[in-house]
TORKOL-4160 file (C-alpha; in steps of 0.2 Angstrom, whole numbers, padded with zeros to 4 digits, m for minus):
453
<pt num="1" X="0001" Y="m0001" Z="0000"/>
<pt num="2" X="0015" Y="0011" Z="0003"/>
<pt num="3" X="0016" Y="0013" Z="m0016"/>
<pt num="4" X="m0003" Y="0016" Z="m0018"/>
<pt num="5" X="m0007" Y="0029" Z="m0030"/>
<pt num="6" X="m0027" Y="0034" Z="m0031"/>
<pt num="7" X="m0033" Y="0043" Z="m0046"/>
<pt num="8" X="m0051" Y="0049" Z="m0052"/>
<pt num="9" X="m0061" Y="0062" Z="m0057"/>
<pt num="10" X="m0056" Y="0072" Z="m0044"/>
<pt num="11" X="m0036" Y="0070" Z="m0044"/>
<pt num="12" X="m0022" Y="0060" Z="m0039"/>
<pt num="13" X="m0017" Y="0057" Z="m0023"/>
<pt num="14" X="m0003" Y="0047" Z="m0015"/>
<pt num="15" X="0010" Y="0046" Z="m0002"/>
<pt num="16" X="0023" Y="0058" Z="m0004"/>
<pt num="17" X="0040" Y="0050" Z="m0009"/>
<pt num="18" X="0033" Y="0033" Z="m0013"/>
<pt num="19" X="0017" Y="0032" Z="m0023"/>
<pt num="20" X="0019" Y="0054" Z="m0024"/>
<pt num="21" X="0037" Y="0057" Z="m0033"/>
<pt num="22" X="0043" Y="0071" Z="m0044"/>
<pt num="23" X="0040" Y="0061" Z="m0061"/>
<pt num="24" X="0023" Y="0056" Z="m0057"/>
<pt num="25" X="0019" Y="0076" Z="m0054"/>
<pt num="26" X="0028" Y="0080" Z="m0068"/>
<pt num="27" X="0018" Y="0068" Z="m0079"/>
<pt num="28" X="0002" Y="0071" Z="m0074"/>
<pt num="29" X="0006" Y="0090" Z="m0077"/>
<pt num="30" X="0011" Y="0087" Z="m0095"/>
<pt num="31" X="m0005" Y="0077" Z="m0097"/>
<pt num="32" X="m0015" Y="0090" Z="m0091"/>
<pt num="33" X="m0008" Y="0104" Z="m0100"/>
<pt num="34" X="m0012" Y="0093" Z="m0115"/>
<pt num="35" X="m0029" Y="0092" Z="m0110"/>
<pt num="36" X="m0034" Y="0110" Z="m0107"/>
<pt num="37" X="m0021" Y="0117" Z="m0122"/>
<pt num="38" X="m0020" Y="0135" Z="m0113"/>
<pt num="39" X="m0007" Y="0148" Z="m0108"/>
<pt num="40" X="m0013" Y="0153" Z="m0090"/>
<pt num="41" X="m0014" Y="0142" Z="m0073"/>
<pt num="42" X="m0019" Y="0144" Z="m0055"/>
<pt num="43" X="m0010" Y="0137" Z="m0043"/>
<pt num="44" X="m0014" Y="0134" Z="m0024"/>
<pt num="45" X="m0010" Y="0123" Z="m0010"/>
<pt num="46" X="m0019" Y="0117" Z="0006"/>
<pt num="47" X="m0004" Y="0120" Z="0018"/>
<pt num="48" X="0003" Y="0102" Z="0022"/>
<pt num="49" X="0023" Y="0103" Z="0025"/>
<pt num="50" X="0026" Y="0094" Z="0006"/>
<pt num="51" X="0015" Y="0106" Z="m0002"/>
<pt num="52" X="0029" Y="0118" Z="m0006"/>
<pt num="53" X="0038" Y="0106" Z="m0015"/>
<pt num="54" X="0027" Y="0100" Z="m0026"/>
<pt num="55" X="0020" Y="0116" Z="m0028"/>
<pt num="56" X="0038" Y="0121" Z="m0034"/>
<pt num="57" X="0038" Y="0106" Z="m0046"/>
<pt num="58" X="0021" Y="0111" Z="m0053"/>
<pt num="59" X="0025" Y="0129" Z="m0056"/>
<pt num="60" X="0041" Y="0123" Z="m0064"/>
<pt num="61" X="0033" Y="0111" Z="m0074"/>
<pt num="62" X="0021" Y="0125" Z="m0081"/>
<pt num="63" X="0032" Y="0136" Z="m0086"/>
<pt num="64" X="0043" Y="0124" Z="m0096"/>
<pt num="65" X="0028" Y="0122" Z="m0105"/>
<pt num="66" X="0026" Y="0141" Z="m0108"/>
<pt num="67" X="0013" Y="0144" Z="m0097"/>
<pt num="68" X="0011" Y="0161" Z="m0086"/>
<pt num="69" X="0008" Y="0155" Z="m0068"/>
<pt num="70" X="m0001" Y="0163" Z="m0054"/>
<pt num="71" X="0003" Y="0156" Z="m0038"/>
<pt num="72" X="m0011" Y="0162" Z="m0024"/>
<pt num="73" X="m0003" Y="0151" Z="m0009"/>
<pt num="74" X="m0011" Y="0143" Z="0002"/>
<pt num="75" X="m0028" Y="0143" Z="0000"/>
<pt num="76" X="m0042" Y="0131" Z="0002"/>
<pt num="77" X="m0047" Y="0123" Z="m0015"/>
<pt num="78" X="m0064" Y="0135" Z="m0017"/>
<pt num="79" X="m0052" Y="0148" Z="m0018"/>
<pt num="80" X="m0041" Y="0141" Z="m0029"/>
<pt num="81" X="m0056" Y="0137" Z="m0040"/>
<pt num="82" X="m0063" Y="0156" Z="m0041"/>
<pt num="83" X="m0045" Y="0162" Z="m0043"/>
<pt num="84" X="m0047" Y="0151" Z="m0061"/>
<pt num="85" X="m0065" Y="0160" Z="m0064"/>
<pt num="86" X="m0058" Y="0178" Z="m0060"/>
<pt num="87" X="m0042" Y="0180" Z="m0069"/>
<pt num="88" X="m0050" Y="0169" Z="m0084"/>
<pt num="89" X="m0037" Y="0157" Z="m0083"/>
<pt num="90" X="m0036" Y="0141" Z="m0095"/>
<pt num="91" X="m0036" Y="0129" Z="m0079"/>
<pt num="92" X="m0032" Y="0127" Z="m0063"/>
<pt num="93" X="m0021" Y="0115" Z="m0049"/>
<pt num="94" X="m0026" Y="0113" Z="m0031"/>
<pt num="95" X="m0011" Y="0103" Z="m0023"/>
<pt num="96" X="m0020" Y="0093" Z="m0009"/>
<pt num="97" X="m0024" Y="0077" Z="m0004"/>
<pt num="98" X="m0042" Y="0084" Z="0005"/>
<pt num="99" X="m0043" Y="0075" Z="0020"/>
<pt num="100" X="m0032" Y="0059" Z="0020"/>
<pt num="101" X="m0016" Y="0058" Z="0033"/>
<pt num="102" X="m0003" Y="0070" Z="0035"/>
<pt num="103" X="0009" Y="0057" Z="0023"/>
<pt num="104" X="m0002" Y="0059" Z="0007"/>
<pt num="105" X="m0001" Y="0073" Z="m0004"/>
<pt num="106" X="m0010" Y="0076" Z="m0022"/>
<pt num="107" X="m0017" Y="0087" Z="m0035"/>
<pt num="108" X="m0034" Y="0092" Z="m0038"/>
<pt num="109" X="m0036" Y="0099" Z="m0056"/>
<pt num="110" X="m0050" Y="0112" Z="m0062"/>
<pt num="111" X="m0055" Y="0115" Z="m0079"/>
<pt num="112" X="m0056" Y="0133" Z="m0086"/>
<pt num="113" X="m0076" Y="0135" Z="m0079"/>
<pt num="114" X="m0065" Y="0133" Z="m0062"/>
<pt num="115" X="m0075" Y="0114" Z="m0060"/>
<pt num="116" X="m0066" Y="0100" Z="m0057"/>
<pt num="117" X="m0064" Y="0088" Z="m0074"/>
<pt num="118" X="m0078" Y="0078" Z="m0080"/>
<pt num="119" X="m0077" Y="0059" Z="m0085"/>
<pt num="120" X="m0073" Y="0063" Z="m0102"/>
<pt num="121" X="m0059" Y="0077" Z="m0099"/>
<pt num="122" X="m0054" Y="0066" Z="m0085"/>
<pt num="123" X="m0052" Y="0051" Z="m0098"/>
<pt num="124" X="m0045" Y="0059" Z="m0113"/>
<pt num="125" X="m0031" Y="0065" Z="m0098"/>
<pt num="126" X="m0027" Y="0048" Z="m0092"/>
<pt num="127" X="m0023" Y="0044" Z="m0112"/>
<pt num="128" X="m0012" Y="0057" Z="m0112"/>
<pt num="129" X="m0005" Y="0050" Z="m0096"/>
<pt num="130" X="m0001" Y="0034" Z="m0104"/>
<pt num="131" X="0004" Y="0041" Z="m0121"/>
<pt num="132" X="0017" Y="0054" Z="m0112"/>
<pt num="133" X="0025" Y="0069" Z="m0122"/>
<pt num="134" X="0029" Y="0085" Z="m0117"/>
<pt num="135" X="0029" Y="0103" Z="m0125"/>
<pt num="136" X="0042" Y="0111" Z="m0117"/>
<pt num="137" X="0049" Y="0128" Z="m0124"/>
<pt num="138" X="0063" Y="0136" Z="m0126"/>
<pt num="139" X="0071" Y="0148" Z="m0113"/>
<pt num="140" X="0065" Y="0162" Z="m0120"/>
<pt num="141" X="0047" Y="0157" Z="m0122"/>
<pt num="142" X="0048" Y="0151" Z="m0104"/>
<pt num="143" X="0032" Y="0156" Z="m0094"/>
<pt num="144" X="0032" Y="0169" Z="m0081"/>
<pt num="145" X="0027" Y="0165" Z="m0062"/>
<pt num="146" X="0019" Y="0178" Z="m0049"/>
<pt num="147" X="0014" Y="0176" Z="m0032"/>
<pt num="148" X="m0003" Y="0183" Z="m0029"/>
<pt num="149" X="m0006" Y="0189" Z="m0014"/>
<pt num="150" X="m0020" Y="0191" Z="m0002"/>
<pt num="151" X="m0032" Y="0184" Z="m0015"/>
<pt num="152" X="m0041" Y="0177" Z="m0001"/>
<pt num="153" X="m0050" Y="0194" Z="0002"/>
<pt num="154" X="m0058" Y="0192" Z="m0016"/>
<pt num="155" X="m0066" Y="0176" Z="m0008"/>
<pt num="156" X="m0074" Y="0183" Z="0006"/>
<pt num="157" X="m0079" Y="0198" Z="m0002"/>
<pt num="158" X="m0090" Y="0189" Z="m0014"/>
<pt num="159" X="m0098" Y="0179" Z="0001"/>
<pt num="160" X="m0100" Y="0197" Z="0010"/>
<pt num="161" X="m0108" Y="0204" Z="m0006"/>
<pt num="162" X="m0124" Y="0189" Z="m0006"/>
<pt num="163" X="m0140" Y="0196" Z="m0004"/>
<pt num="164" X="m0145" Y="0183" Z="0009"/>
<pt num="165" X="m0131" Y="0188" Z="0020"/>
<pt num="166" X="m0136" Y="0201" Z="0032"/>
<pt num="167" X="m0118" Y="0207" Z="0041"/>
<pt num="168" X="m0128" Y="0219" Z="0052"/>
<pt num="169" X="m0140" Y="0208" Z="0061"/>
<pt num="170" X="m0126" Y="0194" Z="0061"/>
<pt num="171" X="m0115" Y="0206" Z="0070"/>
<pt num="172" X="m0128" Y="0210" Z="0081"/>
<pt num="173" X="m0127" Y="0191" Z="0088"/>
<pt num="174" X="m0111" Y="0192" Z="0094"/>
<pt num="175" X="m0108" Y="0174" Z="0091"/>
<pt num="176" X="m0095" Y="0165" Z="0102"/>
<pt num="177" X="m0088" Y="0151" Z="0089"/>
<pt num="178" X="m0073" Y="0137" Z="0091"/>
<pt num="179" X="m0064" Y="0134" Z="0076"/>
<pt num="180" X="m0054" Y="0119" Z="0071"/>
<pt num="181" X="m0044" Y="0121" Z="0053"/>
<pt num="182" X="m0031" Y="0106" Z="0058"/>
<pt num="183" X="m0019" Y="0118" Z="0055"/>
<pt num="184" X="m0020" Y="0119" Z="0036"/>
<pt num="185" X="m0028" Y="0131" Z="0022"/>
<pt num="186" X="m0045" Y="0135" Z="0032"/>
<pt num="187" X="m0033" Y="0142" Z="0047"/>
<pt num="188" X="m0033" Y="0160" Z="0043"/>
<pt num="189" X="m0047" Y="0163" Z="0031"/>
<pt num="190" X="m0062" Y="0155" Z="0042"/>
<pt num="191" X="m0056" Y="0166" Z="0055"/>
<pt num="192" X="m0054" Y="0181" Z="0046"/>
<pt num="193" X="m0074" Y="0177" Z="0039"/>
<pt num="194" X="m0080" Y="0175" Z="0057"/>
<pt num="195" X="m0073" Y="0192" Z="0062"/>
<pt num="196" X="m0077" Y="0202" Z="0048"/>
<pt num="197" X="m0096" Y="0195" Z="0053"/>
<pt num="198" X="m0094" Y="0202" Z="0071"/>
<pt num="199" X="m0089" Y="0183" Z="0078"/>
<pt num="200" X="m0078" Y="0181" Z="0094"/>
<pt num="201" X="m0067" Y="0167" Z="0086"/>
<pt num="202" X="m0057" Y="0154" Z="0098"/>
<pt num="203" X="m0045" Y="0145" Z="0089"/>
<pt num="204" X="m0038" Y="0128" Z="0090"/>
<pt num="205" X="m0028" Y="0120" Z="0077"/>
<pt num="206" X="m0025" Y="0136" Z="0066"/>
<pt num="207" X="m0006" Y="0138" Z="0067"/>
<pt num="208" X="m0006" Y="0134" Z="0048"/>
<pt num="209" X="0012" Y="0124" Z="0049"/>
<pt num="210" X="0003" Y="0109" Z="0041"/>
<pt num="211" X="0005" Y="0097" Z="0055"/>
<pt num="212" X="m0012" Y="0088" Z="0057"/>
<pt num="213" X="m0016" Y="0089" Z="0076"/>
<pt num="214" X="m0028" Y="0074" Z="0074"/>
<pt num="215" X="m0035" Y="0061" Z="0059"/>
<pt num="216" X="m0037" Y="0078" Z="0046"/>
<pt num="217" X="m0055" Y="0071" Z="0040"/>
<pt num="218" X="m0070" Y="0078" Z="0052"/>
<pt num="219" X="m0078" Y="0066" Z="0057"/>
<pt num="220" X="m0086" Y="0068" Z="0075"/>
<pt num="221" X="m0073" Y="0055" Z="0082"/>
<pt num="222" X="m0059" Y="0066" Z="0076"/>
<pt num="223" X="m0066" Y="0081" Z="0083"/>
<pt num="224" X="m0068" Y="0080" Z="0104"/>
<pt num="225" X="m0054" Y="0093" Z="0106"/>
<pt num="226" X="m0068" Y="0106" Z="0097"/>
<pt num="227" X="m0081" Y="0098" Z="0105"/>
<pt num="228" X="m0075" Y="0098" Z="0123"/>
<pt num="229" X="m0069" Y="0117" Z="0119"/>
<pt num="230" X="m0088" Y="0123" Z="0114"/>
<pt num="231" X="m0095" Y="0116" Z="0129"/>
<pt num="232" X="m0080" Y="0125" Z="0140"/>
<pt num="233" X="m0081" Y="0140" Z="0135"/>
<pt num="234" X="m0100" Y="0141" Z="0133"/>
<pt num="235" X="m0099" Y="0143" Z="0111"/>
<pt num="236" X="m0114" Y="0145" Z="0101"/>
<pt num="237" X="m0105" Y="0134" Z="0090"/>
<pt num="238" X="m0089" Y="0124" Z="0083"/>
<pt num="239" X="m0083" Y="0125" Z="0066"/>
<pt num="240" X="m0073" Y="0110" Z="0059"/>
<pt num="241" X="m0066" Y="0111" Z="0040"/>
<pt num="242" X="m0056" Y="0096" Z="0032"/>
<pt num="243" X="m0037" Y="0103" Z="0025"/>
<pt num="244" X="m0043" Y="0109" Z="0009"/>
<pt num="245" X="m0057" Y="0118" Z="0018"/>
<pt num="246" X="m0070" Y="0111" Z="0006"/>
<pt num="247" X="m0082" Y="0104" Z="0018"/>
<pt num="248" X="m0089" Y="0111" Z="0033"/>
<pt num="249" X="m0093" Y="0101" Z="0049"/>
<pt num="250" X="m0105" Y="0109" Z="0064"/>
<pt num="251" X="m0104" Y="0105" Z="0083"/>
<pt num="252" X="m0117" Y="0112" Z="0092"/>
<pt num="253" X="m0118" Y="0123" Z="0106"/>
<pt num="254" X="m0121" Y="0106" Z="0119"/>
<pt num="255" X="m0104" Y="0098" Z="0111"/>
<pt num="256" X="m0115" Y="0085" Z="0100"/>
<pt num="257" X="m0112" Y="0084" Z="0080"/>
<pt num="258" X="m0124" Y="0095" Z="0070"/>
<pt num="259" X="m0120" Y="0081" Z="0058"/>
<pt num="260" X="m0112" Y="0081" Z="0043"/>
<pt num="261" X="m0129" Y="0078" Z="0032"/>
<pt num="262" X="m0138" Y="0090" Z="0040"/>
<pt num="263" X="m0123" Y="0104" Z="0035"/>
<pt num="264" X="m0132" Y="0103" Z="0016"/>
<pt num="265" X="m0150" Y="0100" Z="0023"/>
<pt num="266" X="m0150" Y="0117" Z="0033"/>
<pt num="267" X="m0143" Y="0128" Z="0019"/>
<pt num="268" X="m0155" Y="0120" Z="0006"/>
<pt num="269" X="m0172" Y="0125" Z="0018"/>
<pt num="270" X="m0163" Y="0143" Z="0019"/>
<pt num="271" X="m0159" Y="0146" Z="0001"/>
<pt num="272" X="m0178" Y="0138" Z="m0003"/>
<pt num="273" X="m0184" Y="0149" Z="0010"/>
<pt num="274" X="m0177" Y="0165" Z="m0001"/>
<pt num="275" X="m0181" Y="0159" Z="m0019"/>
<pt num="276" X="m0189" Y="0144" Z="m0027"/>
<pt num="277" X="m0178" Y="0132" Z="m0038"/>
<pt num="278" X="m0172" Y="0116" Z="m0042"/>
<pt num="279" X="m0156" Y="0107" Z="m0029"/>
<pt num="280" X="m0143" Y="0093" Z="m0035"/>
<pt num="281" X="m0139" Y="0082" Z="m0024"/>
<pt num="282" X="m0130" Y="0067" Z="m0025"/>
<pt num="283" X="m0137" Y="0049" Z="m0020"/>
<pt num="284" X="m0130" Y="0045" Z="m0005"/>
<pt num="285" X="m0134" Y="0061" Z="0003"/>
<pt num="286" X="m0150" Y="0061" Z="0016"/>
<pt num="287" X="m0167" Y="0061" Z="0013"/>
<pt num="288" X="m0169" Y="0076" Z="0024"/>
<pt num="289" X="m0164" Y="0085" Z="0009"/>
<pt num="290" X="m0179" Y="0077" Z="m0002"/>
<pt num="291" X="m0192" Y="0081" Z="0013"/>
<pt num="292" X="m0185" Y="0102" Z="0015"/>
<pt num="293" X="m0185" Y="0104" Z="m0004"/>
<pt num="294" X="m0203" Y="0094" Z="m0005"/>
<pt num="295" X="m0208" Y="0107" Z="0007"/>
<pt num="296" X="m0203" Y="0121" Z="m0002"/>
<pt num="297" X="m0210" Y="0117" Z="m0018"/>
<pt num="298" X="m0192" Y="0114" Z="m0026"/>
<pt num="299" X="m0188" Y="0100" Z="m0038"/>
<pt num="300" X="m0174" Y="0089" Z="m0032"/>
<pt num="301" X="m0162" Y="0080" Z="m0046"/>
<pt num="302" X="m0148" Y="0066" Z="m0040"/>
<pt num="303" X="m0132" Y="0060" Z="m0048"/>
<pt num="304" X="m0119" Y="0049" Z="m0044"/>
<pt num="305" X="m0106" Y="0055" Z="m0030"/>
<pt num="306" X="m0092" Y="0067" Z="m0035"/>
<pt num="307" X="m0094" Y="0087" Z="m0033"/>
<pt num="308" X="m0090" Y="0088" Z="m0053"/>
<pt num="309" X="m0106" Y="0077" Z="m0055"/>
<pt num="310" X="m0117" Y="0088" Z="m0044"/>
<pt num="311" X="m0110" Y="0104" Z="m0049"/>
<pt num="312" X="m0112" Y="0100" Z="m0068"/>
<pt num="313" X="m0129" Y="0096" Z="m0066"/>
<pt num="314" X="m0131" Y="0110" Z="m0056"/>
<pt num="315" X="m0125" Y="0120" Z="m0068"/>
<pt num="316" X="m0136" Y="0112" Z="m0083"/>
<pt num="317" X="m0151" Y="0112" Z="m0075"/>
<pt num="318" X="m0149" Y="0131" Z="m0067"/>
<pt num="319" X="m0151" Y="0124" Z="m0048"/>
<pt num="320" X="m0150" Y="0136" Z="m0033"/>
<pt num="321" X="m0141" Y="0125" Z="m0023"/>
<pt num="322" X="m0133" Y="0108" Z="m0022"/>
<pt num="323" X="m0120" Y="0099" Z="m0013"/>
<pt num="324" X="m0116" Y="0082" Z="m0005"/>
<pt num="325" X="m0119" Y="0076" Z="0013"/>
<pt num="326" X="m0100" Y="0076" Z="0018"/>
<pt num="327" X="m0103" Y="0092" Z="0023"/>
<pt num="328" X="m0102" Y="0100" Z="0006"/>
<pt num="329" X="m0113" Y="0114" Z="0001"/>
<pt num="330" X="m0111" Y="0121" Z="m0016"/>
<pt num="331" X="m0120" Y="0139" Z="m0020"/>
<pt num="332" X="m0118" Y="0145" Z="m0038"/>
<pt num="333" X="m0119" Y="0165" Z="m0034"/>
<pt num="334" X="m0102" Y="0160" Z="m0028"/>
<pt num="335" X="m0094" Y="0147" Z="m0040"/>
<pt num="336" X="m0099" Y="0130" Z="m0044"/>
<pt num="337" X="m0089" Y="0120" Z="m0030"/>
<pt num="338" X="m0090" Y="0116" Z="m0013"/>
<pt num="339" X="m0086" Y="0129" Z="m0002"/>
<pt num="340" X="m0088" Y="0130" Z="0018"/>
<pt num="341" X="m0085" Y="0147" Z="0017"/>
<pt num="342" X="m0101" Y="0150" Z="0008"/>
<pt num="343" X="m0108" Y="0137" Z="0019"/>
<pt num="344" X="m0103" Y="0147" Z="0037"/>
<pt num="345" X="m0109" Y="0163" Z="0031"/>
<pt num="346" X="m0127" Y="0154" Z="0027"/>
<pt num="347" X="m0127" Y="0144" Z="0043"/>
<pt num="348" X="m0124" Y="0160" Z="0053"/>
<pt num="349" X="m0138" Y="0171" Z="0042"/>
<pt num="350" X="m0151" Y="0155" Z="0046"/>
<pt num="351" X="m0147" Y="0154" Z="0064"/>
<pt num="352" X="m0150" Y="0172" Z="0065"/>
<pt num="353" X="m0167" Y="0170" Z="0057"/>
<pt num="354" X="m0169" Y="0155" Z="0066"/>
<pt num="355" X="m0170" Y="0163" Z="0083"/>
<pt num="356" X="m0165" Y="0148" Z="0092"/>
<pt num="357" X="m0148" Y="0139" Z="0097"/>
<pt num="358" X="m0140" Y="0128" Z="0083"/>
<pt num="359" X="m0147" Y="0111" Z="0092"/>
<pt num="360" X="m0164" Y="0117" Z="0091"/>
<pt num="361" X="m0162" Y="0121" Z="0073"/>
<pt num="362" X="m0154" Y="0103" Z="0068"/>
<pt num="363" X="m0170" Y="0097" Z="0080"/>
<pt num="364" X="m0181" Y="0107" Z="0067"/>
<pt num="365" X="m0173" Y="0096" Z="0053"/>
<pt num="366" X="m0182" Y="0080" Z="0047"/>
<pt num="367" X="m0173" Y="0068" Z="0058"/>
<pt num="368" X="m0166" Y="0052" Z="0050"/>
<pt num="369" X="m0152" Y="0042" Z="0056"/>
<pt num="370" X="m0138" Y="0034" Z="0043"/>
<pt num="371" X="m0127" Y="0018" Z="0046"/>
<pt num="372" X="m0111" Y="0015" Z="0035"/>
<pt num="373" X="m0102" Y="m0003" Z="0032"/>
<pt num="374" X="m0091" Y="m0009" Z="0020"/>
<pt num="375" X="m0088" Y="m0025" Z="0015"/>
<pt num="376" X="m0069" Y="m0031" Z="0008"/>
<pt num="377" X="m0068" Y="m0042" Z="m0006"/>
<pt num="378" X="m0054" Y="m0051" Z="m0015"/>
<pt num="379" X="m0052" Y="m0041" Z="m0031"/>
<pt num="380" X="m0061" Y="m0026" Z="m0041"/>
<pt num="381" X="m0067" Y="m0040" Z="m0052"/>
<pt num="382" X="m0077" Y="m0047" Z="m0037"/>
<pt num="383" X="m0085" Y="m0031" Z="m0032"/>
<pt num="384" X="m0090" Y="m0028" Z="m0050"/>
<pt num="385" X="m0099" Y="m0047" Z="m0051"/>
<pt num="386" X="m0107" Y="m0047" Z="m0035"/>
<pt num="387" X="m0115" Y="m0028" Z="m0036"/>
<pt num="388" X="m0122" Y="m0035" Z="m0053"/>
<pt num="389" X="m0130" Y="m0052" Z="m0045"/>
<pt num="390" X="m0136" Y="m0041" Z="m0033"/>
<pt num="391" X="m0147" Y="m0028" Z="m0044"/>
<pt num="392" X="m0154" Y="m0042" Z="m0051"/>
<pt num="393" X="m0158" Y="m0050" Z="m0036"/>
<pt num="394" X="m0167" Y="m0033" Z="m0032"/>
<pt num="395" X="m0173" Y="m0030" Z="m0049"/>
<pt num="396" X="m0193" Y="m0027" Z="m0042"/>
<pt num="397" X="m0190" Y="m0016" Z="m0029"/>
<pt num="398" X="m0188" Y="0003" Z="m0033"/>
<pt num="399" X="m0171" Y="0003" Z="m0037"/>
<pt num="400" X="m0159" Y="0017" Z="m0046"/>
<pt num="401" X="m0141" Y="0009" Z="m0055"/>
<pt num="402" X="m0134" Y="0028" Z="m0058"/>
<pt num="403" X="m0119" Y="0024" Z="m0045"/>
<pt num="404" X="m0119" Y="0007" Z="m0039"/>
<pt num="405" X="m0136" Y="0001" Z="m0033"/>
<pt num="406" X="m0149" Y="0010" Z="m0022"/>
<pt num="407" X="m0165" Y="0005" Z="m0014"/>
<pt num="408" X="m0178" Y="0015" Z="m0010"/>
<pt num="409" X="m0192" Y="0009" Z="0003"/>
<pt num="410" X="m0207" Y="0020" Z="0011"/>
<pt num="411" X="m0195" Y="0029" Z="0026"/>
<pt num="412" X="m0178" Y="0023" Z="0022"/>
<pt num="413" X="m0166" Y="0017" Z="0009"/>
<pt num="414" X="m0147" Y="0009" Z="0005"/>
<pt num="415" X="m0137" Y="0009" Z="m0006"/>
<pt num="416" X="m0123" Y="m0003" Z="m0010"/>
<pt num="417" X="m0108" Y="0006" Z="m0022"/>
<pt num="418" X="m0090" Y="m0003" Z="m0026"/>
<pt num="419" X="m0073" Y="0010" Z="m0023"/>
<pt num="420" X="m0065" Y="0012" Z="m0040"/>
<pt num="421" X="m0047" Y="0008" Z="m0032"/>
<pt num="422" X="m0050" Y="m0002" Z="m0020"/>
<pt num="423" X="m0058" Y="m0021" Z="m0017"/>
<pt num="424" X="m0073" Y="m0015" Z="m0005"/>
<pt num="425" X="m0092" Y="m0013" Z="m0007"/>
<pt num="426" X="m0099" Y="0000" Z="0003"/>
<pt num="427" X="m0116" Y="0001" Z="0012"/>
<pt num="428" X="m0123" Y="0017" Z="0018"/>
<pt num="429" X="m0143" Y="0014" Z="0025"/>
<pt num="430" X="m0154" Y="0026" Z="0032"/>
<pt num="431" X="m0169" Y="0027" Z="0041"/>
<pt num="432" X="m0178" Y="0035" Z="0054"/>
<pt num="433" X="m0172" Y="0026" Z="0068"/>
<pt num="434" X="m0153" Y="0020" Z="0070"/>
<pt num="435" X="m0159" Y="0002" Z="0074"/>
<pt num="436" X="m0168" Y="0000" Z="0058"/>
<pt num="437" X="m0155" Y="0010" Z="0049"/>
<pt num="438" X="m0141" Y="m0004" Z="0056"/>
<pt num="439" X="m0153" Y="m0019" Z="0052"/>
<pt num="440" X="m0154" Y="m0012" Z="0033"/>
<pt num="441" X="m0136" Y="m0013" Z="0032"/>
<pt num="442" X="m0134" Y="m0028" Z="0039"/>
<pt num="443" X="m0146" Y="m0038" Z="0029"/>
<pt num="444" X="m0138" Y="m0030" Z="0014"/>
<pt num="445" X="m0120" Y="m0035" Z="0020"/>
<pt num="446" X="m0128" Y="m0053" Z="0023"/>
<pt num="447" X="m0134" Y="m0055" Z="0005"/>
<pt num="448" X="m0116" Y="m0048" Z="0000"/>
<pt num="449" X="m0107" Y="m0061" Z="0012"/>
<pt num="450" X="m0119" Y="m0076" Z="0004"/>
<pt num="451" X="m0116" Y="m0071" Z="m0015"/>
<pt num="452" X="m0097" Y="m0074" Z="m0011"/>
<pt num="453" X="m0100" Y="m0093" Z="m0004"/>
């Protein structure tokens, strides 16, 4: 596993110095440059210790290829996405391994739209990668490099200019908020946004040194320090983001998780309360979004898992909001990408208008419970075969097969998806009680194990 390299439409990531080395980075940059065939590129990084070294390789390779490089430094992935749009660049590269541990790093590739590559673009890039060649220029044609300072201010300003965000109302609340940015790209920009909105900010793990103080994925079991600090300081909420700050996770004033699935649920409720329209989420997102959308007269469309799938569909149908149940909020008024900063602003304004605590706001939303299981298999081929047989067995149920197998029941659902990189089948189920959700997951897990025997 030490040489593992994971490649998908979300980019490439691997362990620094092993799966991810200079030769691999140069080869990917060459392939990406052949795909976009441009002259200007935006790059940014999430603050990991290895980020500057990789950034230097990426930047130099693009200059060798004749590109003008605009480097916005340490920045959230959504800030890099905005940079591509605002500078009218031909593409962008966010240097990040998202929520992976500290020894990992990677590259997320952005098209000229500021969105991730779609499946066709990714396929073409990988064909270039497998049949590598380069278009290096002479010394006189080498691209220029510029470091762009304080680009984060443009990101914040666009959020603060949203018509839904009433800065004066939020400031009057004097919210006390504890923030955990895992010492990565959100460490300065998240507190800066909160301070502009008049919040008292208590920072933990906001050193911007790239040393993760805990497992960086913002799950409740990794956020015990944040939860304790919220209770100890009598704060109104806790905020956690992952290293590249595209996912938002909230902790209620009582130290209990708000629930990453409910980050998008409350955002959808807030926006649909302001204007009617289409909503897009992936097939693994909580049914609470379905209920909220229906209540407000909206139309909900579901896509396969993956930010680009959600964002592209949002663009196609002119959705007013969308996202994923991993804490990802996408608001096209800012840009078509998951953005924790957008999520924070919407949450604060929603809480102002709700006139209650965060835990009370959570209880006002449709209540569901989710269970997540996985089954380890011997090979990717076995996963494909089992998923096919499961689909055939359940063909008379209310099924969806756009991304694995999803079966919808009256008040519950289950989705069985195979990993594209590991011999694993994942089982997510949701129901009105945790007991029912777990029972549904266990039932599907037994079916899978029976098919193996």
